[in-house]
C-alpha positions in Angstrom: 4.6 5.2 21.0 7.3 3.8 18.9 10.5 5.4 17.6 8.8 7.0 14.7 6.3 8.7 16.4 8.4 10.2 19.1 10.6 10.8 16.0 7.4 13.0 14.8 7.4 11.7 11.5 5.8 13.5 8.9 3.9 13.0 6.0 3.8 14.8 3.6 1.8 14.0 0.3 3.1 15.5 -3.3 1.8 16.8 -6.2 0.0 14.0 -8.9 2.6 13.0 -11.1 1.3 11.0 -14.3 -1.8 10.1 -12.0 0.0 7.9 -9.6 0.1 9.3 -5.8 2.6 10.1 -4.1 3.5 10.3 -0.3 7.3 10.4 1.4 7.5 10.2 5.2 10.5 13.5 6.5 11.4 14.1 9.5 10.7 18.2 10.8 14.7 18.6 11.4 15.8 17.4 8.4 12.6 18.3 5.5 14.0 17.5 2.3 15.4 14.6 3.2 13.4 11.4 2.3 12.9 8.9 5.1 10.5 6.8 2.5 8.0 7.0 -0.4 5.3 4.6 -1.3 3.2 5.9 -4.7 -1.0 4.7 -5.8 -1.8 3.5 -9.1 -4.5 2.4 -10.8 -5.2 -0.9 -12.7 -7.0 -3.5 -13.6 -6.7 -7.8 -13.3 -8.9 -10.0 -14.5 -10.4 -12.6 -12.0 -8.9 -15.4 -12.9 -5.6 -13.5 -11.1 -7.6 -12.8 -7.9 -6.9 -16.0 -5.0 -10.7 -17.5 -3.6 -9.4 -16.4 0.1 -10.4 -13.1 -1.6 -12.9 -13.0 -4.5 -16.1 -13.8 -1.5 -14.8 -9.7 -1.0 -14.9 -8.5 -5.2 -17.5 -8.1 -8.1 -17.7 -10.4 -10.3 -16.8 -8.3 -13.5 -14.4 -10.2 -16.3 -11.7 -7.3 -14.3 -11.4 -5.9 -11.6 -10.5 -2.4 -11.1 -7.3 -1.9 -8.7 -5.2 0.0 -6.7 -1.9 -1.1 -7.1 0.7 0.4 -5.0 3.6 1.0 -6.7 6.6 1.5 -4.7 7.2 1.2 -0.5 10.8 2.3 -0.2 12.3 3.0 3.8 16.1 5.1 3.5 18.4 2.6 4.0 19.7 3.9 7.5 15.9 4.2 8.2 15.2 0.5 8.2 13.2 -1.2 11.0 11.8 0.8 12.5 8.0 0.6 11.5 8.4 3.7 8.4 7.4 0.7 6.5 4.7 -0.1 8.8 3.4 3.7 8.8 3.9 4.6 5.0 2.1 0.8 4.7 -1.1 2.1 6.8 -0.9 5.9 4.8 -1.8 4.2 1.5 -4.4 1.7 2.4 -6.4 4.2 4.2 -5.4 6.9 0.9 -6.4 3.7 -1.2 -10.0 2.8 1.2 -11.1 6.6 0.9 -10.5 7.2 -3.2 -12.3 3.2 -4.2 -16.0 4.8 -4.2 -14.6 8.1 -6.8 -12.3 4.9 -8.8 -14.5 1.8 -8.3 -11.5 -0.3 -7.1 -11.9 -3.4 -5.6 -8.5 -4.4 -3.9 -5.2 -3.1 -3.5 -1.9 -4.8 -5.3 1.5 -4.9 -4.8 4.3 -6.6 -7.0 6.7 -7.7 -4.0 10.0 -7.4 -5.2 11.8 -10.4 -3.3 11.0 -13.4 -1.0 10.9 -10.7 2.3 9.7 -8.1 1.1 6.7 -10.7 0.4 7.2 -11.5 3.8 6.0 -7.8 4.7 3.5 -7.0 3.5 1.6 -10.7 4.2 3.1 -9.5 7.3 0.5 -6.4 7.3 -2.3 -9.4 5.7 -2.4 -9.1 2.5 -3.2 -12.6 0.4 0.0 -14.1 -1.7 -0.9 -14.9 -5.6 0.6 -18.9 -6.0 3.9 -18.7 -7.7 4.3 -15.1 -7.7 5.5 -12.5 -6.2 2.4 -10.8 -6.1 0.0 -10.4 -3.3 -3.8 -8.7 -2.9 -6.0 -6.8 -0.2 -9.9 -5.9 -0.5 -10.5 -3.1 0.2 -13.1 -4.0 2.6 -10.2 -5.3 4.7 -8.0 -2.5 3.5 -10.6 0.0 4.9 -9.8 -1.6 8.9 -7.5 -0.1 9.3 -8.7 3.3 8.1 -11.7 2.6 10.9 -9.6 2.6 13.8 
């Protein structure tokens, strides 16, 4: 059992803000203190922006509807406790669950730096050449929600 589970973290979904789905994590004992958060929003990318490894799982349209993880952050004093992984898993599950409704074919993230890019790559995202943008086909994002 992970430390995050032992501390009884709960995920609270906040109201949508400007079309973004927002989630945060708080500890039961400190419900007013946000330990981490993430946002999701819709976007479109051109077919050419998608790496070869991901193209076999997406439709062949000029513009592809995607779900962007706009922000994913964990409080500095809570980093290293897998909260980011928990938030990412929840974001991927919510993206997958809404994909058929909004027509999203992949999840995209724009990493802030190399360390963040490594975090996403370790969770199955494919990095675009010469950038900090990473992508994951929605089919792959859904595999985590089936467990």
